[in-house]
matplotlib code that plots the C-alpha trace (Angstrom):
import matplotlib.pyplot as plt

x = [93.8, 93.6, 92.2, 92.8, 91.7, 90.8, 90.4, 91.6, 93.0, 90.6, 87.1, 87.3, 84.0, 84.7, 86.8, 83.3, 83.0, 87.0, 86.3, 83.1, 85.3, 87.9, 86.2, 84.1, 87.4, 89.3, 90.9, 90.0, 86.6, 85.7, 86.1, 83.4, 83.8, 83.0, 81.4, 83.3, 82.8, 82.1, 79.9, 77.7, 77.3, 76.3, 75.6, 71.9, 70.9, 72.9, 71.4, 68.0, 68.5, 67.8, 70.9, 69.0, 71.0, 75.1, 76.9, 73.8, 73.6, 76.8, 76.8, 73.3, 74.0, 77.8, 78.9, 83.1, 84.7, 85.1, 81.2, 80.3, 78.0, 79.3, 80.2, 79.2, 75.6, 76.1, 76.1, 74.5, 74.8, 74.5, 74.9, 73.9, 76.4, 77.1, 74.4, 75.2, 78.6, 78.3, 79.6, 82.3, 84.6, 83.5, 81.6, 80.6, 81.9, 78.9, 78.9, 78.8, 79.0, 78.6, 76.5, 77.2, 74.7, 72.4, 72.4, 75.9, 74.8, 74.3, 77.7, 79.6, 77.0, 78.9, 81.9, 84.0, 82.1, 83.8, 87.0, 85.5, 84.6, 88.3, 89.8, 86.7, 87.7, 90.9, 90.7, 88.5, 89.2, 89.0, 90.1, 88.2, 88.1, 87.1, 85.8, 86.8, 85.8, 87.8, 89.9, 88.8, 89.7, 88.5, 87.3, 88.7, 86.8, 87.8, 92.0, 91.3, 90.8, 93.5, 95.5, 94.0, 94.8, 97.7, 97.5, 96.2, 95.3, 95.3, 93.5, 94.2, 93.9, 97.3, 96.5, 98.2, 95.9, 95.7, 99.6, 99.9, 97.3, 99.4, 102.5, 101.0, 99.3, 102.1, 103.2, 99.2, 99.1, 102.1, 101.0, 98.0, 99.9, 103.6, 102.1, 100.9, 100.2, 99.8, 96.9, 96.2, 92.8, 92.9, 96.0, 95.3, 96.8, 99.6, 101.0, 100.7, 104.4, 104.7, 101.9, 104.1, 107.3, 105.5, 103.8, 106.8, 104.4, 105.5, 103.1, 101.3, 98.7, 97.1, 93.5, 91.3, 88.8, 86.0, 83.2, 79.7, 81.5, 81.8, 78.5, 75.1, 76.4, 78.5, 74.7, 73.5, 73.0, 76.3, 76.5, 76.8, 78.8, 81.4, 82.3, 83.6, 84.7, 87.8, 87.9, 87.2, 90.4, 92.0, 90.7, 91.4, 95.1, 95.0, 93.2, 95.9, 98.7, 97.7, 96.6, 100.4, 101.9, 100.1, 101.6, 104.9, 105.5, 103.3, 105.8, 109.1, 107.7, 108.2, 111.3, 112.6, 115.1, 113.0, 112.8, 109.4, 110.6, 111.2, 107.0, 106.1, 103.7, 104.4, 102.3, 103.0, 99.6, 96.5, 97.3, 100.7, 99.2]
y = [1.8, 4.0, 4.7, 8.6, 9.5, 13.6, 14.7, 17.5, 17.4, 20.7, 21.8, 23.1, 22.9, 22.4, 18.6, 17.1, 19.9, 18.9, 15.6, 15.4, 18.3, 16.3, 13.3, 15.6, 16.8, 13.2, 12.2, 8.5, 8.0, 4.9, 6.5, 7.7, 9.9, 7.8, 9.5, 7.7, 10.7, 9.5, 12.4, 11.9, 12.5, 16.0, 15.0, 13.2, 15.8, 18.7, 16.5, 16.1, 12.2, 9.6, 8.0, 4.0, 3.3, 4.2, 3.4, 2.1, -0.5, -1.6, -1.6, -3.4, -6.3, -6.9, -9.6, -9.3, -7.9, -11.7, -11.3, -7.7, -6.7, -5.3, -1.5, -0.5, -1.3, 1.3, 4.2, 6.8, 9.0, 12.8, 14.9, 14.1, 13.0, 14.9, 17.5, 18.9, 19.3, 19.7, 23.3, 23.5, 20.9, 18.0, 15.8, 12.6, 12.9, 12.7, 12.0, 8.5, 8.8, 6.5, 8.4, 8.3, 8.0, 11.0, 9.0, 9.7, 7.0, 4.4, 4.9, 4.6, 1.0, 0.0, 1.5, -2.8, -2.6, 0.5, -1.5, -4.0, -1.4, 0.5, -3.1, -3.3, 0.0, -0.2, -3.5, -1.9, -1.7, 1.9, 5.3, 6.5, 9.5, 9.1, 12.0, 10.9, 14.3, 15.9, 13.1, 12.0, 9.7, 6.2, 5.9, 3.0, 3.0, 6.0, 5.1, 2.2, 4.7, 6.4, 3.5, 1.5, 5.0, 4.9, 8.7, 10.5, 14.4, 16.7, 19.7, 23.0, 26.8, 29.1, 30.4, 29.8, 27.0, 24.4, 24.6, 23.8, 21.2, 19.7, 20.0, 18.1, 15.5, 14.6, 11.2, 10.2, 11.2, 9.1, 5.7, 6.0, 6.7, 6.7, 9.3, 12.7, 15.4, 18.8, 20.8, 24.4, 26.1, 29.9, 32.2, 34.3, 35.1, 33.4, 31.9, 28.2, 27.6, 28.9, 27.1, 23.9, 25.2, 25.5, 22.3, 20.3, 18.8, 19.1, 21.4, 19.3, 21.8, 24.9, 25.6, 28.8, 29.5, 27.2, 30.2, 29.7, 26.4, 24.8, 23.0, 23.3, 25.5, 22.3, 21.1, 24.4, 25.1, 22.9, 24.5, 28.1, 27.5, 25.7, 27.2, 30.5, 29.0, 29.3, 26.3, 24.0, 24.6, 24.5, 21.1, 20.0, 20.3, 18.5, 15.8, 15.6, 15.6, 13.1, 10.6, 11.3, 11.1, 7.8, 6.2, 7.5, 6.5, 3.2, 2.4, 3.5, 1.6, -1.9, -0.7, 1.0, 3.6, 6.6, 9.0, 10.7, 14.3, 14.1, 13.3, 16.6, 18.5, 21.7, 25.5, 28.4, 29.7, 28.9, 32.0, 30.8, 27.6]
z = [123.1, 126.6, 129.3, 130.2, 134.2, 134.6, 137.9, 140.5, 143.8, 145.2, 144.4, 140.4, 138.5, 134.6, 135.3, 133.9, 131.0, 129.9, 129.9, 127.6, 125.1, 124.8, 123.7, 121.6, 119.7, 120.1, 116.9, 117.1, 116.4, 118.5, 121.9, 124.9, 127.7, 131.2, 134.3, 137.2, 139.9, 142.9, 143.7, 141.2, 137.2, 135.5, 132.0, 132.3, 133.7, 131.5, 128.6, 129.9, 129.4, 131.9, 134.1, 133.9, 130.9, 132.0, 134.9, 136.4, 133.5, 134.3, 138.0, 137.9, 135.5, 136.3, 138.6, 138.2, 135.4, 134.3, 134.1, 133.3, 130.1, 127.0, 127.7, 124.2, 125.8, 128.2, 126.4, 125.1, 122.2, 123.7, 120.5, 117.1, 115.3, 111.5, 112.8, 115.5, 115.1, 110.9, 110.8, 114.1, 112.1, 114.2, 111.4, 112.5, 116.1, 118.6, 122.3, 123.5, 127.1, 129.9, 131.8, 135.6, 138.5, 139.9, 143.0, 144.5, 147.9, 144.9, 143.5, 147.1, 147.4, 144.1, 145.4, 144.4, 141.6, 140.2, 140.6, 138.2, 135.9, 135.9, 134.5, 131.7, 130.7, 129.9, 128.3, 125.7, 122.2, 122.5, 123.7, 127.4, 128.8, 131.9, 134.6, 138.3, 139.4, 143.0, 144.1, 147.9, 150.4, 150.9, 147.0, 146.3, 143.0, 142.1, 142.8, 141.0, 137.5, 138.2, 139.1, 135.7, 133.5, 130.9, 131.9, 134.2, 133.8, 136.6, 136.4, 138.5, 138.6, 138.7, 142.6, 145.7, 146.9, 144.1, 144.1, 148.0, 147.1, 144.1, 146.8, 149.4, 147.6, 145.1, 147.0, 146.4, 142.7, 142.3, 143.9, 141.9, 138.7, 136.9, 134.4, 135.7, 133.5, 134.7, 132.8, 133.9, 133.9, 133.2, 133.7, 137.1, 139.0, 138.1, 134.9, 134.2, 133.8, 137.4, 138.8, 137.4, 139.3, 142.2, 142.1, 140.6, 138.0, 134.6, 132.8, 130.1, 128.7, 129.4, 129.1, 129.1, 131.5, 131.2, 131.4, 130.2, 128.6, 132.0, 133.5, 131.3, 128.6, 126.7, 126.5, 124.8, 121.6, 120.8, 117.6, 118.5, 121.4, 120.0, 117.3, 118.9, 121.4, 122.2, 125.3, 122.1, 119.8, 123.1, 123.7, 120.4, 120.8, 124.0, 122.7, 119.7, 122.4, 124.6, 122.1, 120.5, 123.4, 124.8, 121.8, 122.1, 126.1, 125.3, 123.0, 124.8, 127.5, 125.4, 124.2, 127.1, 124.6, 125.0, 127.4, 129.0, 129.6, 126.0, 124.8, 127.3, 125.1, 127.0, 126.4, 129.0, 127.9, 126.8, 124.6, 123.4, 122.1]

ax = plt.figure().add_subplot(projection="3d")
ax.plot(x, y, z, "-o")
ax.set_aspect("equal")
plt.show()
């Protein structure tokens, strides 16, 4: 199974929402979302949960990657399986989550332990969708999460600021992971394809503007909001493409017979797919 890291190179509200939405629509049942953003977690506040069980549990009780608490003992289920998604096509899904700490200073103090967490998540016998937030300098734990990931998903808006940031940080991105995928949020003022061409990253997918689904909107009245929101169908397609592509690339790396470029799940706009 695989670890997938979701990040941004500039301030982009919605990284956590996208990671959580991917976990909800993930085609494999054995998966969870992990909040690993060095600036602190959001899900505990959105879903009115305590962060006492989550990343804090792992950091408090783990001495090394070889001597860590079972990661499943650190998870909370934020949605009720079979109830909250009974009428939106995600029966039995739920949302297992490793909640981030609300105190970002605690996160920074335990930075070395985040490296152990990255190794534990990548070795777990299931899929982990990790929200690593905005890439920050000198964040060793964040870098370790990106390096251990089977795939690094970079979220960006199709505007000049994000395009320039992607170009200037290309060397950093390539140093963190050899399998980088660009997912564009929105289609204004430029198209996703234009941003991909400008940045030099392959376009892997496109999502609609998050709007009310960003932030606490994901947690509020899930059945009513998720049923009609185009973001969820777009995330469902993206989740399927990620799992299929990861499996294909994994086989290619073993056999060295398949071109990585041939497996890209490119969409010109979220309206096109």
